[in-house]
N, C-alpha and C positions, 0 to 999 in steps of 0.2 A: 712359710718358706724362709730359709735362712737369709742372712744379709747377702752372702755370696750368690745365692739363688736369685735375689731381687736384682742384683747388679748384672749378672751374666745370663740370666734365664736358666732353663733346665740344662744342667751340665751332665757329663758322663760319670761323675764321681759316685753318685748313688748306685749306678749300674756296675761300676768297678767294685764297689762293696758287695753288691748282689752277686757278682761273679765270684768274689772271694768266699762268700757264704756257700755257694754251690761247690766250690773247690773243697771247702771244709767237709761237705757231705761225702765227697769222694774219699777224703782222707779218713773220715770216720768209718766208711765201709771197708777200706783197706785194713783198719785196725780190727774190725770184726773178723775179717778173713785171717789175720795173723793170730787172733785169739783161737779161731777154729783149728789152725795149724798146731798151736801150742797144746790144745786140748785133745788132739787126735781125731778131730771131726772133719776128716778130709771130704766126706760126702757133701759138706756144705759149700765147698770152695767154688764149684762151678756156678752155684747160685749167686754167691757174692761177686764173682767175676762178671756175671751178666748184669747184676744190679749196678755195679760201679761203672760199667760201660754205658748204661743208660744215664747215670748221673753225669758222667763226663760229657756225653752228647748234649745234655741240657746246658752244661757249662759252655760248650762250644757255641750254642745258640746265643747265649748272653754275650759271649765274646764277639760274635759277628755283629750283634746289635750295637755294641760299644764302638767297634771299628767303623760301622756305617755312620754313627752319630758324629764321629770325629772328622768325617769327610765334609760335614757341613761347616759353613763359615760362621763362627761365633767366637767371641773373645773368651779366652781361658786363662786362669791364673797359673797354669802349668803348661809347658810345651807339649804339643801333641806327641812328639817323639818320646818324651818321658812317660806319658800315660800309656803309650803303646808298649814300651819296654816293661812297665809294671804289669800290664795285662798279659804280655807274653810269658813272663815268669810265673804268674799265677796259673796260666794255662798249662805250663810245663809241670807244675806240681800236681794238677789233676791228672795229666797224662801219666805221671810217675806212679801215682796211687793206682791207676788202672793197670799199669805194667806189672806192679807187684802182685796184684790179684791174678793176672794172667799167668805169670811165672809159677804161682802156687798150684795152678791146675795142670802143669806139664807132667808131673809125676807125683805119686803119693810119697811124701817125705816123712822119714822118722824124725822125731825131735829129741836128740840126745840130751840126757840130763846134764852132761858136762858143759853144754853151751847155753842152757836155759836162762840162767841169771844174766849172763852177758847179753844175750839176744834181747831179752825183755828190756834191759837197761838201754840198749841201743835203740830199740823201737821207741821207748819213752822219750829219749833225748831228741830223736827226730821229730816226734810229735810236739815236744816242748818248743823247739825252734819254729815249727810251723805255727803254733798257737800264738807265739810272740808276734810274728810278722802279720798274722791275721788281725791281731789287735792294733798293730800299726796302721793297717789299711782302714780299719774302722775309725781311726783317729784323723783321717784325712780332712774331713769337714772342719774339725777344730783347728787343724794345722793351717788350713787355708784361711779360716776366719781370723787367725792370729797374725796373718801376714807373714807366715813362715818364720816367726821369731818368738821371743819371750819364753815363758815357762813351757808352752806346748812343744816348741821346737826342742827344748832340752829334754822333755819327756820322750820325744821320738828318738833322739840321739841315745838316750839311756836304754830304751827298748832295743834299738838296733845293736847296741853293744851286747845286750843280753842274748840276742839271737846269734851273734857271732861267737859268743862264749859257748853257747849250747852246741853250735856246730863244731867247735874245737873239741868239746867233750865227746861228741859223737865220733870224731876221728880217733881219739885215744881208745875209746871202747871198741871201735871197729877193728883196730889193730889187735887187741887182745882176743876178740871174737874170731878173727881170721886165723890167728895162731892155733886156737882150740879146734877150729874146723880142719886145719891142716893136720893136726895131731890125730884126727879121726879118719884120715884118708884110707887107712888100711881096713877099717871096720865098716866103711861105707862102699856101696857100689860106685862105679865111676860116674854114673848118672846122678846119684844122690849127692856126691861130693860137688860136682860142678853146679848142680842146681842150688845147693846151699850157698856156694860162692856167688852165684848170680842174684839170689834173693838178697843177700847182704849188700852187694854192690848197688842194686837198683834202689833198695830202701834208703841207702845212704844219700841218694840224690835229694831226698826231701829236705834235709838240713842244709845241704849245699845251696839249693834253690832258695830256701828261706833266707839264708844269709845274703845271697845276691839280691833278693827282693828288698830286704831292709837297706842294703847298700844303694839301690836305685832311688829309694825315697830320700836317703841321706844326700844323695847327689843333688836333688832338687833344692835341698836346704843350702847347700854350698854355693848354689848359683843365684840365691836370692840376696 
């Protein structure tokens, strides 16, 4: 058991990391669904939507366990409100991954060649922002062990900056992607056009939530 574990007993942080690991499975399944869209394999999308729903439900069960644990009276190196905020943002990422998969099942979508590169770049940047913040959560034990200071705190600040920059890049690519989608409005049906807009808008939440999550961890540093 870590030093922090010896001092405070079993804390919710390992479960917070377990929850983030489950959120990662939701994001991975979302990426599989987006790959199917890109490859014209629309017949797989209902399966992926069902699978991500099951993964998200499992994440909810972990979330409930963490919240129940926080109701118990024991000393923690972080405020309960901060832990709950981090947990809520992680939960929102899982929900968003599920939402993307559900949107993809609404109607069979063509994948125009003119938006392919921008969309793939947009997806990858959202994934990059998520992966950075997932690494931050995995560093929580080390951050707490360091007393929220020193090299570990600087490492977290650097990763949070990287997550924010990835989110900024997402915004720039999203603008270009939306312009190209609008340029195709005459060649798409109304339903296809609006669904592409929705897919792009919902997917973009991943990087926004990742940046917010990194910011929540940074907030705990500023209060120490």
